[in-house]
C-alpha atoms as an extended CHARMM CRD file, in Angstrom:
* protein
*
       266  EXT
         1         1  MET       CA              0.0000000000        0.0000000000        0.0000000000  PROA      1               0.0000000000
         2         2  ALA       CA              2.7610000000        2.4400000000        0.9330000000  PROA      2               0.0000000000
         3         3  GLU       CA              4.5500000000        1.9190000000       -2.3830000000  PROA      3               0.0000000000
         4         4  VAL       CA              1.3830000000        2.5460000000       -4.3850000000  PROA      4               0.0000000000
         5         5  GLN       CA              0.5070000000        5.6370000000       -2.3800000000  PROA      5               0.0000000000
         6         6  ASP       CA              4.0370000000        6.9460000000       -2.7900000000  PROA      6               0.0000000000
         7         7  LYS       CA              3.8030000000        6.4580000000       -6.5580000000  PROA      7               0.0000000000
         8         8  ALA       CA              0.5310000000        8.3680000000       -6.6370000000  PROA      8               0.0000000000
         9         9  THR       CA              2.0020000000       11.2680000000       -4.6920000000  PROA      9               0.0000000000
        10        10  GLU       CA              5.1130000000       11.3380000000       -6.8470000000  PROA      10              0.0000000000
        11        11  MET       CA              2.8080000000       11.7890000000       -9.8390000000  PROA      11              0.0000000000
        12        12  LEU       CA              1.1920000000       14.7490000000       -8.1030000000  PROA      12              0.0000000000
        13        13  VAL       CA              4.4790000000       16.4110000000       -7.2270000000  PROA      13              0.0000000000
        14        14  GLY       CA              5.8860000000       15.7920000000      -10.6660000000  PROA      14              0.0000000000
        15        15  SER       CA              2.8310000000       17.1050000000      -12.4950000000  PROA      15              0.0000000000
        16        16  GLY       CA              4.1960000000       20.6190000000      -12.7090000000  PROA      16              0.0000000000
        17        17  THR       CA              1.5180000000       22.4330000000      -10.7000000000  PROA      17              0.0000000000
        18        18  PRO       CA              2.1460000000       26.1200000000      -11.4830000000  PROA      18              0.0000000000
        19        19  GLU       CA              3.2510000000       28.2690000000       -8.5860000000  PROA      19              0.0000000000
        20        20  ASP       CA              0.6500000000       30.9250000000       -9.4260000000  PROA      20              0.0000000000
        21        21  ASP       CA             -2.0850000000       28.4190000000       -8.5170000000  PROA      21              0.0000000000
        22        22  TRP       CA             -1.0900000000       29.0600000000       -4.8920000000  PROA      22              0.0000000000
        23        23  LEU       CA             -1.7960000000       32.7790000000       -5.0650000000  PROA      23              0.0000000000
        24        24  GLU       CA             -4.9410000000       34.1300000000       -3.4710000000  PROA      24              0.0000000000
        25        25  ASP       CA             -6.4010000000       35.5620000000       -6.6760000000  PROA      25              0.0000000000
        26        26  THR       CA             -6.5230000000       32.2470000000       -8.5300000000  PROA      26              0.0000000000
        27        27  ARG       CA             -9.4670000000       29.9250000000       -9.0750000000  PROA      27              0.0000000000
        28        28  GLY       CA             -7.5980000000       26.9850000000       -7.5400000000  PROA      28              0.0000000000
        29        29  TYR       CA             -7.0140000000       28.8950000000       -4.3200000000  PROA      29              0.0000000000
        30        30  ARG       CA            -10.6550000000       29.9530000000       -4.0990000000  PROA      30              0.0000000000
        31        31  VAL       CA            -11.8550000000       26.3660000000       -4.5740000000  PROA      31              0.0000000000
        32        32  ARG       CA             -9.5810000000       25.1720000000       -1.7780000000  PROA      32              0.0000000000
        33        33  LEU       CA            -10.6450000000       28.0210000000        0.4780000000  PROA      33              0.0000000000
        34        34  SER       CA            -14.2960000000       27.1160000000       -0.0830000000  PROA      34              0.0000000000
        35        35  HSD       CA            -13.5370000000       23.5870000000        1.1390000000  PROA      35              0.0000000000
        36        36  LEU       CA            -12.0210000000       24.9600000000        4.3430000000  PROA      36              0.0000000000
        37        37  GLU       CA            -14.9790000000       27.3010000000        4.8040000000  PROA      37              0.0000000000
        38        38  LEU       CA            -17.5040000000       24.4700000000        4.4530000000  PROA      38              0.0000000000
        39        39  LEU       CA            -15.5080000000       22.3860000000        6.9350000000  PROA      39              0.0000000000
        40        40  GLY       CA            -15.4560000000       25.2690000000        9.4170000000  PROA      40              0.0000000000
        41        41  LEU       CA            -11.6720000000       25.6050000000        9.1940000000  PROA      41              0.0000000000
        42        42  ALA       CA            -11.2930000000       28.9080000000        7.3330000000  PROA      42              0.0000000000
        43        43  SER       CA            -11.1810000000       31.0920000000       10.4350000000  PROA      43              0.0000000000
        44        44  VAL       CA             -9.5890000000       28.9110000000       13.1150000000  PROA      44              0.0000000000
        45        45  SER       CA             -6.3930000000       30.1820000000       14.7200000000  PROA      45              0.0000000000
        46        46  SER       CA             -3.9930000000       29.3530000000       17.5410000000  PROA      46              0.0000000000
        47        47  LYS       CA             -4.6780000000       25.6390000000       17.0920000000  PROA      47              0.0000000000
        48        48  LYS       CA             -2.3530000000       22.6780000000       16.7130000000  PROA      48              0.0000000000
        49        49  ILE       CA             -3.4250000000       21.0050000000       13.4840000000  PROA      49              0.0000000000
        50        50  LEU       CA             -2.4810000000       17.8170000000       11.6900000000  PROA      50              0.0000000000
        51        51  ASP       CA             -2.6520000000       17.8590000000        7.8850000000  PROA      51              0.0000000000
        52        52  ALA       CA             -2.7280000000       14.1190000000        7.2270000000  PROA      52              0.0000000000
        53        53  GLY       CA             -1.5590000000       13.2510000000        3.7310000000  PROA      53              0.0000000000
        54        54  CYS       CA             -0.4800000000       16.8410000000        3.1510000000  PROA      54              0.0000000000
        55        55  GLY       CA              1.0270000000       16.3150000000       -0.3060000000  PROA      55              0.0000000000
        56        56  PRO       CA              2.9110000000       19.4410000000       -1.4000000000  PROA      56              0.0000000000
        57        57  GLY       CA              1.4060000000       21.4720000000        1.4550000000  PROA      57              0.0000000000
        58        58  THR       CA             -1.6560000000       22.9360000000       -0.2430000000  PROA      58              0.0000000000
        59        59  TYR       CA             -4.0960000000       23.0480000000        2.6510000000  PROA      59              0.0000000000
        60        60  GLY       CA             -1.5490000000       22.9080000000        5.4680000000  PROA      60              0.0000000000
        61        61  ILE       CA              0.0470000000       26.1740000000        4.3580000000  PROA      61              0.0000000000
        62        62  MET       CA             -3.3680000000       27.8370000000        4.0900000000  PROA      62              0.0000000000
        63        63  LEU       CA             -4.2080000000       26.7360000000        7.6400000000  PROA      63              0.0000000000
        64        64  ALA       CA             -0.8170000000       27.9010000000        8.9180000000  PROA      64              0.0000000000
        65        65  LYS       CA             -1.3460000000       31.3420000000        7.3560000000  PROA      65              0.0000000000
        66        66  GLN       CA             -4.3140000000       31.7380000000        9.7020000000  PROA      66              0.0000000000
        67        67  GLY       CA             -2.0090000000       31.5790000000       12.7250000000  PROA      67              0.0000000000
        68        68  ASN       CA             -2.0630000000       27.8610000000       13.4680000000  PROA      68              0.0000000000
        69        69  GLU       CA              0.7710000000       25.4400000000       14.2050000000  PROA      69              0.0000000000
        70        70  VAL       CA              0.3960000000       22.8590000000       11.4390000000  PROA      70              0.0000000000
        71        71  HSD       CA              2.1710000000       19.5280000000       11.1100000000  PROA      71              0.0000000000
        72        72  GLY       CA              1.9660000000       17.6570000000        7.8370000000  PROA      72              0.0000000000
        73        73  VAL       CA              2.4690000000       13.9480000000        7.2860000000  PROA      73              0.0000000000
        74        74  GLU       CA              3.0960000000       12.5900000000        3.8080000000  PROA      74              0.0000000000
        75        75  ILE       CA              4.4580000000        9.2550000000        2.5870000000  PROA      75              0.0000000000
        76        76  SER       CA              6.3350000000       10.7240000000       -0.3740000000  PROA      76              0.0000000000
        77        77  PRO       CA              9.7270000000       12.2830000000        0.4460000000  PROA      77              0.0000000000
        78        78  ALA       CA              9.5040000000       14.3790000000       -2.7260000000  PROA      78              0.0000000000
        79        79  ALA       CA              6.1900000000       15.8800000000       -1.5910000000  PROA      79              0.0000000000
        80        80  VAL       CA              7.5970000000       16.5270000000        1.9030000000  PROA      80              0.0000000000
        81        81  GLU       CA             10.4950000000       18.4710000000        0.4060000000  PROA      81              0.0000000000
        82        82  VAL       CA              8.1840000000       20.5570000000       -1.7810000000  PROA      82              0.0000000000
        83        83  ALA       CA              5.8390000000       21.2720000000        1.1430000000  PROA      83              0.0000000000
        84        84  ASN       CA              8.6280000000       22.3940000000        3.4590000000  PROA      84              0.0000000000
        85        85  ASN       CA             10.2270000000       24.5680000000        0.7800000000  PROA      85              0.0000000000
        86        86  ARG       CA              6.9270000000       26.3040000000        0.0850000000  PROA      86              0.0000000000
        87        87  ALA       CA              6.2410000000       26.8030000000        3.7820000000  PROA      87              0.0000000000
        88        88  GLU       CA              9.6750000000       28.3440000000        4.2310000000  PROA      88              0.0000000000
        89        89  GLU       CA              9.1240000000       30.6720000000        1.2960000000  PROA      89              0.0000000000
        90        90  LYS       CA              5.8310000000       31.8470000000        2.7660000000  PROA      90              0.0000000000
        91        91  GLY       CA              7.1800000000       32.1340000000        6.3190000000  PROA      91              0.0000000000
        92        92  VAL       CA              4.4140000000       30.1200000000        7.9710000000  PROA      92              0.0000000000
        93        93  ASN       CA              4.4280000000       27.6790000000       10.8840000000  PROA      93              0.0000000000
        94        94  PHE       CA              4.0150000000       24.5150000000        8.8340000000  PROA      94              0.0000000000
        95        95  THR       CA              6.3290000000       21.5140000000        8.9550000000  PROA      95              0.0000000000
        96        96  ALA       CA              5.9240000000       18.3560000000        6.9040000000  PROA      96              0.0000000000
        97        97  GLN       CA              7.5380000000       15.0130000000        7.6450000000  PROA      97              0.0000000000
        98        98  GLN       CA              7.5270000000       11.6240000000        6.0090000000  PROA      98              0.0000000000
        99        99  GLY       CA              5.1490000000        9.1540000000        7.6070000000  PROA      99              0.0000000000
       100       100  ASP       CA              2.3420000000        6.6680000000        7.0870000000  PROA      100             0.0000000000
       101       101  LEU       CA             -1.2650000000        7.5830000000        7.9240000000  PROA      101             0.0000000000
       102       102  GLU       CA             -1.8390000000        4.0620000000        9.1780000000  PROA      102             0.0000000000
       103       103  ASN       CA              0.9470000000        4.5070000000       11.7400000000  PROA      103             0.0000000000
       104       104  LEU       CA              1.1640000000        8.2070000000       12.5740000000  PROA      104             0.0000000000
       105       105  PRO       CA              4.4000000000        9.3780000000       14.2540000000  PROA      105             0.0000000000
       106       106  PHE       CA              2.6290000000       11.2900000000       17.0370000000  PROA      106             0.0000000000
       107       107  ALA       CA              1.5590000000       10.5790000000       20.6040000000  PROA      107             0.0000000000
       108       108  ASP       CA             -2.0490000000       10.1170000000       21.6380000000  PROA      108             0.0000000000
       109       109  ASN       CA             -4.1560000000       13.2710000000       22.0910000000  PROA      109             0.0000000000
       110       110  THR       CA             -1.7110000000       15.6160000000       20.3160000000  PROA      110             0.0000000000
       111       111  PHE       CA             -3.8440000000       17.7690000000       18.0010000000  PROA      111             0.0000000000
       112       112  ASP       CA             -6.7840000000       20.1280000000       18.3620000000  PROA      112             0.0000000000
       113       113  ILE       CA             -7.8050000000       19.4480000000       14.7550000000  PROA      113             0.0000000000
       114       114  CYS       CA             -7.0440000000       16.5970000000       12.3600000000  PROA      114             0.0000000000
       115       115  TYR       CA             -7.6440000000       17.4440000000        8.7140000000  PROA      115             0.0000000000
       116       116  CYS       CA             -7.4180000000       14.7530000000        6.0410000000  PROA      116             0.0000000000
       117       117  GLY       CA             -8.2390000000       15.9240000000        2.5390000000  PROA      117             0.0000000000
       118       118  TRP       CA             -8.5360000000       13.8210000000       -0.6370000000  PROA      118             0.0000000000
       119       119  VAL       CA             -6.4830000000       10.9870000000        0.8540000000  PROA      119             0.0000000000
       120       120  LEU       CA             -8.6370000000        8.2340000000        2.3520000000  PROA      120             0.0000000000
       121       121  HSD       CA            -10.0380000000        7.0630000000       -0.9870000000  PROA      121             0.0000000000
       122       122  HSD       CA             -6.4930000000        5.9120000000       -1.8230000000  PROA      122             0.0000000000
       123       123  PHE       CA             -6.7230000000        3.2680000000        0.9260000000  PROA      123             0.0000000000
       124       124  PRO       CA             -8.3960000000       -0.1080000000        0.3020000000  PROA      124             0.0000000000
       125       125  ASP       CA             -9.7900000000        0.1290000000        3.8630000000  PROA      125             0.0000000000
       126       126  VAL       CA            -10.2230000000        3.5100000000        5.5750000000  PROA      126             0.0000000000
       127       127  ASN       CA            -10.6110000000        2.1570000000        9.1180000000  PROA      127             0.0000000000
       128       128  ARG       CA             -6.9360000000        1.9150000000       10.0790000000  PROA      128             0.0000000000
       129       129  ALA       CA             -6.1920000000        5.4630000000        8.9610000000  PROA      129             0.0000000000
       130       130  VAL       CA             -9.3160000000        6.8340000000       10.6730000000  PROA      130             0.0000000000
       131       131  SER       CA             -8.4080000000        5.0610000000       13.9090000000  PROA      131             0.0000000000
       132       132  GLU       CA             -4.9780000000        6.7210000000       13.8200000000  PROA      132             0.0000000000
       133       133  LEU       CA             -6.4790000000       10.1500000000       13.1640000000  PROA      133             0.0000000000
       134       134  VAL       CA             -8.7850000000        9.7110000000       16.1400000000  PROA      134             0.0000000000
       135       135  ARG       CA             -5.9350000000        8.4250000000       18.3370000000  PROA      135             0.0000000000
       136       136  VAL       CA             -3.7860000000       11.5460000000       17.8670000000  PROA      136             0.0000000000
       137       137  LEU       CA             -6.7660000000       13.9030000000       18.2190000000  PROA      137             0.0000000000
       138       138  LYS       CA             -7.3950000000       15.4720000000       21.6160000000  PROA      138             0.0000000000
       139       139  PRO       CA            -10.6660000000       14.6560000000       23.4090000000  PROA      139             0.0000000000
       140       140  GLY       CA            -13.1270000000       17.2940000000       22.2590000000  PROA      140             0.0000000000
       141       141  GLY       CA            -11.0120000000       17.9220000000       19.1670000000  PROA      141             0.0000000000
       142       142  LYS       CA            -12.3530000000       18.1760000000       15.6290000000  PROA      142             0.0000000000
       143       143  ILE       CA            -11.7650000000       15.7980000000       12.7300000000  PROA      143             0.0000000000
       144       144  ALA       CA            -12.4280000000       17.0290000000        9.1850000000  PROA      144             0.0000000000
       145       145  LEU       CA            -12.4560000000       14.8790000000        6.0480000000  PROA      145             0.0000000000
       146       146  ALA       CA            -12.7800000000       15.8430000000        2.3890000000  PROA      146             0.0000000000
       147       147  GLU       CA            -13.2100000000       13.1620000000       -0.2650000000  PROA      147             0.0000000000
       148       148  PRO       CA            -14.6280000000       12.6030000000       -3.7460000000  PROA      148             0.0000000000
       149       149  ASN       CA            -18.3580000000       12.0540000000       -3.4020000000  PROA      149             0.0000000000
       150       150  GLU       CA            -18.8520000000        8.5460000000       -4.7210000000  PROA      150             0.0000000000
       151       151  SER       CA            -22.4740000000        8.6840000000       -3.5630000000  PROA      151             0.0000000000
       152       152  CYS       CA            -23.0840000000       11.0880000000       -6.4430000000  PROA      152             0.0000000000
       153       153  ALA       CA            -24.2290000000        9.3880000000       -9.6670000000  PROA      153             0.0000000000
       154       154  ALA       CA            -22.3020000000       11.9230000000      -11.7600000000  PROA      154             0.0000000000
       155       155  VAL       CA            -19.0720000000       11.0470000000       -9.9650000000  PROA      155             0.0000000000
       156       156  ARG       CA            -19.6720000000        7.3300000000      -10.4140000000  PROA      156             0.0000000000
       157       157  PHE       CA            -20.4060000000        7.8080000000      -14.1170000000  PROA      157             0.0000000000
       158       158  SER       CA            -17.2350000000        9.8640000000      -14.4510000000  PROA      158             0.0000000000
       159       159  ARG       CA            -15.2790000000        7.0800000000      -12.7390000000  PROA      159             0.0000000000
       160       160  TRP       CA            -16.8040000000        4.5390000000      -15.1110000000  PROA      160             0.0000000000
       161       161  VAL       CA            -15.6860000000        6.5740000000      -18.1200000000  PROA      161             0.0000000000
       162       162  GLU       CA            -12.2150000000        7.0250000000      -16.6510000000  PROA      162             0.0000000000
       163       163  ASP       CA            -11.9190000000        3.2870000000      -16.0310000000  PROA      163             0.0000000000
       164       164  LEU       CA            -12.5840000000        2.2940000000      -19.6240000000  PROA      164             0.0000000000
       165       165  PRO       CA             -9.3920000000        0.4530000000      -20.6530000000  PROA      165             0.0000000000
       166       166  LEU       CA             -8.0890000000        2.9290000000      -23.2340000000  PROA      166             0.0000000000
       167       167  MET       CA             -9.1040000000        5.9550000000      -21.1700000000  PROA      167             0.0000000000
       168       168  ARG       CA             -7.5470000000        4.5660000000      -17.9820000000  PROA      168             0.0000000000
       169       169  SER       CA             -4.2020000000        3.8000000000      -19.5930000000  PROA      169             0.0000000000
       170       170  TRP       CA             -4.1440000000        7.2290000000      -21.2210000000  PROA      170             0.0000000000
       171       171  VAL       CA             -4.8590000000        9.3250000000      -18.1000000000  PROA      171             0.0000000000
       172       172  LEU       CA             -2.3450000000        7.2970000000      -16.0680000000  PROA      172             0.0000000000
       173       173  LYS       CA              0.3140000000        7.6640000000      -18.7540000000  PROA      173             0.0000000000
       174       174  GLU       CA             -0.2200000000       11.4190000000      -18.9340000000  PROA      174             0.0000000000
       175       175  GLY       CA             -0.1210000000       11.7400000000      -15.1380000000  PROA      175             0.0000000000
       176       176  TRP       CA             -3.6690000000       13.0720000000      -14.7320000000  PROA      176             0.0000000000
       177       177  ASP       CA             -4.8340000000       10.3240000000      -12.4030000000  PROA      177             0.0000000000
       178       178  THR       CA             -3.4530000000        7.9610000000       -9.7800000000  PROA      178             0.0000000000
       179       179  PRO       CA             -3.3860000000        4.1590000000       -9.9570000000  PROA      179             0.0000000000
       180       180  ASN       CA             -4.7910000000        3.5570000000       -6.4620000000  PROA      180             0.0000000000
       181       181  ARG       CA             -8.3910000000        4.5110000000       -5.8970000000  PROA      181             0.0000000000
       182       182  THR       CA            -11.2110000000        2.9840000000       -3.8650000000  PROA      182             0.0000000000
       183       183  ILE       CA            -14.8460000000        3.8510000000       -4.5170000000  PROA      183             0.0000000000
       184       184  ASN       CA            -16.3210000000        4.7290000000       -1.1130000000  PROA      184             0.0000000000
       185       185  LYS       CA            -19.8530000000        6.0120000000       -0.6900000000  PROA      185             0.0000000000
       186       186  HSD       CA            -20.5170000000        8.4190000000        2.1670000000  PROA      186             0.0000000000
       187       187  HSD       CA            -21.6660000000        5.7490000000        4.6370000000  PROA      187             0.0000000000
       188       188  VAL       CA            -18.1940000000        4.1460000000        4.5770000000  PROA      188             0.0000000000
       189       189  TYR       CA            -16.6450000000        7.2520000000        6.1560000000  PROA      189             0.0000000000
       190       190  LEU       CA            -19.5410000000        7.7770000000        8.5670000000  PROA      190             0.0000000000
       191       191  SER       CA            -19.3270000000        4.1940000000        9.7770000000  PROA      191             0.0000000000
       192       192  ALA       CA            -15.5790000000        4.4480000000       10.3740000000  PROA      192             0.0000000000
       193       193  LEU       CA            -15.9170000000        7.6860000000       12.3480000000  PROA      193             0.0000000000
       194       194  GLU       CA            -18.7180000000        6.3030000000       14.5120000000  PROA      194             0.0000000000
       195       195  GLN       CA            -16.7770000000        3.1040000000       15.1390000000  PROA      195             0.0000000000
       196       196  TYR       CA            -13.8540000000        5.0280000000       16.6270000000  PROA      196             0.0000000000
       197       197  GLY       CA            -15.8230000000        7.3110000000       18.8990000000  PROA      197             0.0000000000
       198       198  ILE       CA            -16.5040000000       10.4000000000       16.8100000000  PROA      198             0.0000000000
       199       199  THR       CA            -19.7560000000       12.1880000000       17.6570000000  PROA      199             0.0000000000
       200       200  ASP       CA            -21.6490000000       15.2550000000       16.3890000000  PROA      200             0.0000000000
       201       201  ILE       CA            -20.9320000000       14.1240000000       12.8570000000  PROA      201             0.0000000000
       202       202  SER       CA            -21.9100000000       16.5700000000       10.1330000000  PROA      202             0.0000000000
       203       203  LEU       CA            -21.9540000000       15.6150000000        6.4540000000  PROA      203             0.0000000000
       204       204  SER       CA            -22.1940000000       17.9030000000        3.4630000000  PROA      204             0.0000000000
       205       205  SER       CA            -21.9360000000       17.3300000000       -0.2620000000  PROA      205             0.0000000000
       206       206  CYS       CA            -21.2420000000       20.1950000000       -2.6030000000  PROA      206             0.0000000000
       207       207  TYR       CA            -19.9800000000       21.3840000000       -5.9220000000  PROA      207             0.0000000000
       208       208  THR       CA            -17.7030000000       24.3490000000       -5.3770000000  PROA      208             0.0000000000
       209       209  GLY       CA            -17.7170000000       25.6720000000       -8.9190000000  PROA      209             0.0000000000
       210       210  GLY       CA            -14.9740000000       23.7270000000      -10.6210000000  PROA      210             0.0000000000
       211       211  MET       CA            -11.7160000000       21.8790000000      -10.2390000000  PROA      211             0.0000000000
       212       212  PRO       CA             -8.3760000000       23.6350000000       -9.8050000000  PROA      212             0.0000000000
       213       213  PRO       CA             -6.7410000000       24.3280000000      -13.1820000000  PROA      213             0.0000000000
       214       214  LEU       CA             -4.9400000000       21.3830000000      -14.7340000000  PROA      214             0.0000000000
       215       215  PRO       CA             -1.1800000000       21.8800000000      -14.9990000000  PROA      215             0.0000000000
       216       216  PRO       CA              0.1540000000       22.5520000000      -18.4850000000  PROA      216             0.0000000000
       217       217  LYS       CA              2.4250000000       19.8830000000      -19.8830000000  PROA      217             0.0000000000
       218       218  SER       CA              5.8940000000       21.0000000000      -20.8630000000  PROA      218             0.0000000000
       219       219  LYS       CA              6.2590000000       18.5420000000      -23.7310000000  PROA      219             0.0000000000
       220       220  ASN       CA              6.7180000000       20.3090000000      -27.0190000000  PROA      220             0.0000000000
       221       221  SER       CA              4.7610000000       18.0350000000      -29.3320000000  PROA      221             0.0000000000
       222       222  ILE       CA              1.4540000000       17.9630000000      -31.1680000000  PROA      222             0.0000000000
       223       223  LYS       CA              0.4700000000       14.7430000000      -29.3730000000  PROA      223             0.0000000000
       224       224  ALA       CA              0.9960000000       16.3410000000      -25.9470000000  PROA      224             0.0000000000
       225       225  PHE       CA             -0.9580000000       19.4230000000      -27.0010000000  PROA      225             0.0000000000
       226       226  LEU       CA             -3.8910000000       17.3400000000      -28.2460000000  PROA      226             0.0000000000
       227       227  SER       CA             -3.8340000000       15.2790000000      -25.0450000000  PROA      227             0.0000000000
       228       228  LEU       CA             -4.0530000000       18.4380000000      -22.9640000000  PROA      228             0.0000000000
       229       229  ILE       CA             -6.9590000000       19.7600000000      -25.0320000000  PROA      229             0.0000000000
       230       230  ALA       CA             -8.7580000000       16.4210000000      -24.7070000000  PROA      230             0.0000000000
       231       231  ILE       CA             -8.3800000000       16.1480000000      -20.9500000000  PROA      231             0.0000000000
       232       232  LYS       CA             -9.4490000000       19.7650000000      -20.4200000000  PROA      232             0.0000000000
       233       233  SER       CA            -12.5230000000       19.1190000000      -22.5640000000  PROA      233             0.0000000000
       234       234  LEU       CA            -13.3870000000       16.1120000000      -20.4230000000  PROA      234             0.0000000000
       235       235  VAL       CA            -12.9350000000       18.1420000000      -17.2440000000  PROA      235             0.0000000000
       236       236  TRP       CA            -15.1680000000       20.8850000000      -18.6570000000  PROA      236             0.0000000000
       237       237  ALA       CA            -17.9040000000       18.3690000000      -19.4970000000  PROA      237             0.0000000000
       238       238  ARG       CA            -17.5700000000       16.7520000000      -16.0730000000  PROA      238             0.0000000000
       239       239  CYS       CA            -17.9300000000       20.1250000000      -14.3420000000  PROA      239             0.0000000000
       240       240  ARG       CA            -21.1080000000       20.8800000000      -16.3120000000  PROA      240             0.0000000000
       241       241  VAL       CA            -22.6490000000       17.5910000000      -15.1890000000  PROA      241             0.0000000000
       242       242  PHE       CA            -21.7300000000       18.3090000000      -11.5540000000  PROA      242             0.0000000000
       243       243  SER       CA            -23.1680000000       21.8060000000      -11.7870000000  PROA      243             0.0000000000
       244       244  ILE       CA            -26.5400000000       20.5220000000      -13.0460000000  PROA      244             0.0000000000
       245       245  GLY       CA            -26.6640000000       17.6790000000      -10.5220000000  PROA      245             0.0000000000
       246       246  ASN       CA            -25.8690000000       20.0490000000       -7.6860000000  PROA      246             0.0000000000
       247       247  LYS       CA            -29.0310000000       22.0280000000       -8.4460000000  PROA      247             0.0000000000
       248       248  PHE       CA            -31.5040000000       19.1770000000       -8.6610000000  PROA      248             0.0000000000
       249       249  LEU       CA            -30.2790000000       16.3630000000       -6.3970000000  PROA      249             0.0000000000
       250       250  LYS       CA            -30.4310000000       16.2300000000       -2.6000000000  PROA      250             0.0000000000
       251       251  LYS       CA            -27.4850000000       15.8140000000       -0.2410000000  PROA      251             0.0000000000
       252       252  PRO       CA            -25.3950000000       13.6850000000       -0.0970000000  PROA      252             0.0000000000
       253       253  PHE       CA            -26.0980000000       12.7110000000       -3.7150000000  PROA      253             0.0000000000
       254       254  ASN       CA            -25.7030000000       16.0940000000       -5.3780000000  PROA      254             0.0000000000
       255       255  GLY       CA            -22.0810000000       17.2130000000       -5.3120000000  PROA      255             0.0000000000
       256       256  SER       CA            -18.6480000000       16.1700000000       -6.4720000000  PROA      256             0.0000000000
       257       257  ASP       CA            -17.1400000000       16.8090000000       -3.0240000000  PROA      257             0.0000000000
       258       258  LEU       CA            -17.9500000000       15.0580000000        0.2430000000  PROA      258             0.0000000000
       259       259  LEU       CA            -17.1270000000       17.0240000000        3.4070000000  PROA      259             0.0000000000
       260       260  ILE       CA            -17.4450000000       15.4690000000        6.8750000000  PROA      260             0.0000000000
       261       261  THR       CA            -16.6750000000       16.7830000000       10.3480000000  PROA      261             0.0000000000
       262       262  GLY       CA            -17.0160000000       15.3340000000       13.8340000000  PROA      262             0.0000000000
       263       263  ILE       CA            -15.8630000000       15.6510000000       17.4460000000  PROA      263             0.0000000000
       264       264  LYS       CA            -13.8690000000       13.1750000000       19.4990000000  PROA      264             0.0000000000
       265       265  GLU       CA            -15.6430000000       12.1390000000       22.6550000000  PROA      265             0.0000000000
       266       266  LYS       CA            -14.2440000000       13.7030000000       25.8310000000  PROA      266             0.0000000000
């Protein structure tokens, strides 16, 4: 599992995400900020926060900019290096280290908030990782999860299209998708949280207006250019479907994003 997850993260780090996507006036930043707002994390400060599966530091740095002490854990050493370099450039209190979510390198009851975004669907079974998140969370502390909403029919249809043999091999080859992915409907996450003593669980599904911009490929070839046009066309079509579904379907079946929060029993 660790090797597969590391490969997936290496693809993310190596995808060439443009630095300007981190600036506050970009669409990607606004989408990420909307996730934090819906999770109730956009205005917290003076908290000790775990960013579990932090990748290149996207959300951890945003949380640290609010005046929090943020610790990131990521299995890929390349992602850890990128995250720490970005945090240093921005002068925020964020530190990433290499580690496994199924065996977190922290003592019990360490964090006020545990945030885990777009990570758990990479695990065949979410229970071990959730149990570790709950273990390092202080009694009365908040856990916040963000995941693809596989309870949404539009998301499942999109997954079906992506998993067609030719399509799957293409998106993996181009680095636009990861090889490890588990389809979890919302009740999988709710069940895991309840099993490990999380109460006051709140679930929301949403469509925040679009995905962050896809990174441009640096290859100088007609084939690469056509591939980029094709994948952006698919993303555009996917966003239109999500937008329509978000208007007419009820939660938790209406949005591309699944957002869940809860409190650890005291």
